[in-house]
Structure formats: C-alpha cells, structure tokens
Backbone as a printed PyTorch tensor [residue, N CA C, xyz], in Angstrom:
tensor([[[-15.9130,   7.8970,  14.6420],
         [-15.6430,   6.4940,  14.3250],
         [-14.4950,   6.4370,  13.3250]],

        [[-13.4910,   5.6540,  13.6590],
         [-12.2990,   5.5260,  12.8290],
         [-12.4810,   4.3600,  11.8650]],

        [[-12.5430,   4.6600,  10.5680],
         [-12.7920,   3.6230,   9.5760],
         [-11.5010,   2.9140,   9.1620]],

        [[-11.5840,   1.6070,   9.0240],
         [-10.4370,   0.8040,   8.6060],
         [-10.1830,   1.0080,   7.1150]],

        [[ -8.9130,   1.0650,   6.7560],
         [ -8.5150,   1.1720,   5.3580],
         [ -7.8480,  -0.1330,   4.9580]],

        [[ -8.3770,  -0.7600,   3.9200],
         [ -7.8240,  -2.0130,   3.4070],
         [ -6.9070,  -1.6880,   2.2410]],

        [[ -5.8960,  -2.5440,   2.0380],
         [ -4.9910,  -2.2800,   0.9210],
         [ -4.4670,  -3.5680,   0.3180]],

        [[ -3.9410,  -3.4210,  -0.8860],
         [ -3.3360,  -4.5400,  -1.6110],
         [ -1.8680,  -4.2480,  -1.9130]],

        [[ -1.2130,  -3.5280,  -1.0500],
         [  0.1790,  -3.1570,  -1.2870],
         [  1.0440,  -4.4080,  -1.4250]],

        [[  0.9050,  -5.3520,  -0.5090],
         [  1.7440,  -6.5570,  -0.5430],
         [  1.5480,  -7.3260,  -1.8470]],

        [[  0.3100,  -7.4190,  -2.3050],
         [  0.0250,  -8.1250,  -3.5540],
         [  0.7330,  -7.4640,  -4.7320]],

        [[  0.5750,  -6.1520,  -4.8590],
         [  1.2120,  -5.4380,  -5.9650],
         [  2.7300,  -5.4620,  -5.8270]],

        [[  3.2280,  -5.3230,  -4.6210],
         [  4.6710,  -5.3150,  -4.3920],
         [  5.2760,  -6.6510,  -4.7960]],

        [[  4.6340,  -7.7370,  -4.3870],
         [  5.1230,  -9.0720,  -4.7100],
         [  5.0550,  -9.3340,  -6.2170]],

        [[  3.9390,  -8.9410,  -6.8380],
         [  3.7890,  -9.1130,  -8.2850],
         [  4.8970,  -8.4060,  -9.0580]],

        [[  5.3060,  -7.2590,  -8.5580],
         [  6.3320,  -6.4670,  -9.2470],
         [  7.7510,  -6.8330,  -8.8230]],

        [[  7.8660,  -7.7650,  -7.8800],
         [  9.1830,  -8.2040,  -7.4370],
         [  9.9260,  -7.1710,  -6.6130]],

        [[  9.1790,  -6.3080,  -5.9190],
         [  9.7920,  -5.2800,  -5.0760],
         [  9.8820,  -5.7480,  -3.6270]],

        [[ 10.9760,  -5.4350,  -2.9940],
         [ 11.0870,  -5.6660,  -1.5550],
         [ 10.4180,  -4.5060,  -0.8360]],

        [[ 10.1730,  -4.6910,   0.4360],
         [  9.6370,  -3.5760,   1.2320],
         [ 10.6170,  -2.4110,   1.2150]],

        [[ 11.8960,  -2.7370,   1.3000],
         [ 12.9260,  -1.6910,   1.3000],
         [ 12.9070,  -0.8980,  -0.0210]],

        [[ 12.7810,  -1.5940,  -1.1440],
         [ 12.7660,  -0.9160,  -2.4480],
         [ 11.5490,  -0.0030,  -2.5770]],

        [[ 10.3890,  -0.4900,  -2.1420],
         [  9.1900,   0.3470,  -2.1950],
         [  9.3370,   1.5390,  -1.2660]],

        [[  9.8630,   1.3060,  -0.0820],
         [ 10.0640,   2.3880,   0.8870],
         [ 10.9750,   3.4680,   0.3060]],

        [[ 12.0550,   3.0590,  -0.3470],
         [ 12.9710,   4.0280,  -0.9530],
         [ 12.2750,   4.8070,  -2.0690]],

        [[ 11.4390,   4.1220,  -2.8460],
         [ 10.7370,   4.7750,  -3.9550],
         [  9.7560,   5.8420,  -3.4820]],

        [[  9.1950,   5.6650,  -2.2840],
         [  8.2090,   6.6240,  -1.7740],
         [  8.7360,   7.4310,  -0.5890]],

        [[ 10.0240,   7.2600,  -0.2900],
         [ 10.7110,   8.0540,   0.7310],
         [ 10.1310,   7.8860,   2.1360]],

        [[  9.9740,   6.6000,   2.5450],
         [  9.5730,   6.2950,   3.9240],
         [ 10.4800,   5.1950,   4.4570]],

        [[ 10.3780,   4.9160,   5.7400],
         [ 11.1220,   3.8410,   6.3780],
         [ 10.5160,   2.5030,   5.9400]],

        [[ 11.3300,   1.4720,   5.6900],
         [ 10.7830,   0.1640,   5.3170],
         [  9.7610,  -0.3810,   6.3190]],

        [[  9.9230,  -0.0420,   7.6130],
         [  8.9440,  -0.4780,   8.6110],
         [  7.5610,   0.0860,   8.3070]],

        [[  7.5150,   1.2770,   7.7530],
         [  6.2320,   1.8980,   7.4190],
         [  5.4830,   1.0580,   6.3990]],

        [[  6.2030,   0.5150,   5.4260],
         [  5.5650,  -0.3370,   4.4230],
         [  4.9750,  -1.5720,   5.0960]],

        [[  5.7040,  -2.1600,   6.0300],
         [  5.1820,  -3.3010,   6.7750],
         [  3.9310,  -2.9540,   7.5560]],

        [[  3.9460,  -1.8080,   8.2280],
         [  2.7670,  -1.3600,   8.9780],
         [  1.5740,  -1.1620,   8.0490]],

        [[  1.8200,  -0.5590,   6.8880],
         [  0.7480,  -0.3470,   5.9150],
         [  0.1680,  -1.6800,   5.4480]],

        [[  1.0500,  -2.6010,   5.0730],
         [  0.5960,  -3.8920,   4.5520],
         [ -0.2270,  -4.6610,   5.5710]],

        [[  0.1030,  -4.5410,   6.8400],
         [ -0.6420,  -5.2440,   7.8980],
         [ -1.8790,  -4.4660,   8.3570]],

        [[ -2.0800,  -3.2920,   7.8220],
         [ -3.2360,  -2.4900,   8.2090],
         [ -3.0840,  -1.8140,   9.5540]],

        [[ -1.8400,  -1.6940,  10.0350],
         [ -1.5860,  -1.0710,  11.3300],
         [ -1.3640,   0.4320,  11.2200]],

        [[ -1.3590,   0.9340,  10.0160],
         [ -1.0810,   2.3490,   9.7760],
         [ -1.8570,   2.7840,   8.5510]],

        [[ -2.4740,   3.9520,   8.6320],
         [ -3.2010,   4.5130,   7.4900],
         [ -2.3030,   5.5300,   6.7960]],

        [[ -2.1670,   5.4180,   5.4940],
         [ -1.2970,   6.3630,   4.7980],
         [ -1.9660,   7.7240,   4.6350]],

        [[ -1.1430,   8.7420,   4.5530],
         [ -1.6600,  10.0500,   4.1710],
         [ -2.0650,   9.9720,   2.7010]],

        [[ -2.8370,  10.9080,   2.2530],
         [ -3.2150,  10.9490,   0.8390],
         [ -1.9700,  11.0600,  -0.0320]],

        [[ -1.0140,  11.8690,   0.3920],
         [  0.2290,  12.0340,  -0.3640],
         [  0.9650,  10.7030,  -0.5020]],

        [[  1.0860,   9.9560,   0.5880],
         [  1.7850,   8.6790,   0.5350],
         [  1.0170,   7.6750,  -0.3210]],

        [[ -0.3000,   7.6390,  -0.1940],
         [ -1.1130,   6.7360,  -1.0110],
         [ -0.9150,   7.0390,  -2.4980]],

        [[ -0.8540,   8.3140,  -2.8360],
         [ -0.6490,   8.7070,  -4.2360],
         [  0.7360,   8.2980,  -4.7180]],

        [[  1.7460,   8.4450,  -3.8710],
         [  3.1070,   8.0380,  -4.2420],
         [  3.1710,   6.5390,  -4.5050]],

        [[  2.5400,   5.7600,  -3.6360],
         [  2.5500,   4.3060,  -3.8010],
         [  1.8220,   3.9220,  -5.0870]],

        [[  0.6720,   4.5390,  -5.3400],
         [ -0.0710,   4.2600,  -6.5710],
         [  0.7650,   4.6040,  -7.8050]],

        [[  1.5310,   5.7010,  -7.7380],
         [  2.3930,   6.0750,  -8.8620],
         [  3.4830,   5.0420,  -9.1110]],

        [[  4.0540,   4.4980,  -8.0370],
         [  5.0960,   3.4680,  -8.1940],
         [  4.5380,   2.2860,  -8.9830]],

        [[  3.3100,   1.8900,  -8.6820],
         [  2.6950,   0.7450,  -9.3510],
         [  1.9490,   1.1410, -10.6310]],

        [[  1.8640,   2.4300, -10.8950],
         [  1.1870,   2.9570, -12.0840],
         [ -0.2650,   2.4700, -12.1740]],

        [[ -0.9630,   2.6150, -11.0260],
         [ -2.3750,   2.2170, -10.9520],
         [ -3.1530,   3.3020, -10.2090]],

        [[ -4.4700,   3.3570, -10.4090],
         [ -5.2900,   4.2860,  -9.6260],
         [ -5.2730,   3.8950,  -8.1430]],

        [[ -5.3870,   4.8740,  -7.2900],
         [ -5.4010,   4.6350,  -5.8410],
         [ -6.4520,   3.5880,  -5.4650]],

        [[ -7.5930,   3.5960,  -6.1360],
         [ -8.6930,   2.6910,  -5.8010],
         [ -8.3320,   1.2220,  -5.9690]],

        [[ -7.3130,   0.9180,  -6.7720],
         [ -6.8780,  -0.4720,  -6.9060],
         [ -6.0320,  -0.9160,  -5.7300]],

        [[ -5.4810,   0.0410,  -4.9910],
         [ -4.6150,  -0.2620,  -3.8530],
         [ -5.2970,  -0.1030,  -2.5020]],

        [[ -6.1930,   0.8720,  -2.3870],
         [ -6.7990,   1.2000,  -1.0970],
         [ -8.3270,   1.2230,  -1.2040]],

        [[ -8.9790,   0.7740,  -0.1260],
         [-10.4440,   0.7590,  -0.0960],
         [-10.9280,   0.8370,   1.3530]],

        [[-12.1120,   1.3630,   1.5190],
         [-12.7270,   1.3640,   2.8510],
         [-13.4710,   0.0510,   3.0930]],

        [[-13.5510,  -0.7870,   2.0600],
         [-14.1930,  -2.1060,   2.1610],
         [-13.1520,  -3.1840,   1.8600]],

        [[-13.2670,  -4.3480,   2.4650],
         [-12.3150,  -5.4280,   2.1690],
         [-12.3180,  -5.7740,   0.6850]],

        [[-11.1530,  -6.0900,   0.1520],
         [-11.0530,  -6.5290,  -1.2250],
         [-11.4440,  -7.9970,  -1.3050]],

        [[-11.9630,  -8.4220,  -2.4630],
         [-12.2400,  -9.8250,  -2.6640],
         [-10.9230, -10.5770,  -2.7530]],

        [[-10.9220, -11.8000,  -2.2950],
         [ -9.7150, -12.6260,  -2.3220],
         [ -9.3470, -12.9470,  -3.7610]],

        [[ -8.0590, -12.9620,  -4.0310],
         [ -7.5970, -13.3260,  -5.3680],
         [ -7.2440, -14.8100,  -5.4330]],

        [[ -7.3210, -15.4790,  -4.2960],
         [ -6.9770, -16.9100,  -4.2390],
         [ -8.1540, -17.7720,  -4.6830]]])
C-alpha cells in the first residue's frame, strides 16, 4: 500500500517570498519538481526532504506528514 505524503511546501515558500524557481535552485532540482511536490504528485526522497527543510530552517515534520495538516485558514 502506497501511503500519501502531505506537505506544506507552498505555505512555507510563500511565507518566505520564494518562487518555485528559487526554491528549486536552492535544493538543486527542476522547478517543475517543486510544483509536483506542492500538488502531492511526487514524493520526495529523504535527501530532498532534508534539503527543503534546511532551506526553511525547520524540522522535516513541519513540512511533511503522513497525515493531512490542519488548515491554517
């Protein structure tokens, strides 16, 4: 069974004023990959998840979860 991975990449990216392209450059991936991640169409490797967490200077658990995050709205 393939478990869904939820993330808050778009929320953190927007809060920090980063474009998808800027985040992609910071973690050395194609900007399309960031879009796929944000839409939940792609699961990051552990290495990529750690790189993204480092960019935002937060623990991985604040960005990724196996359970849906509560709405911030």
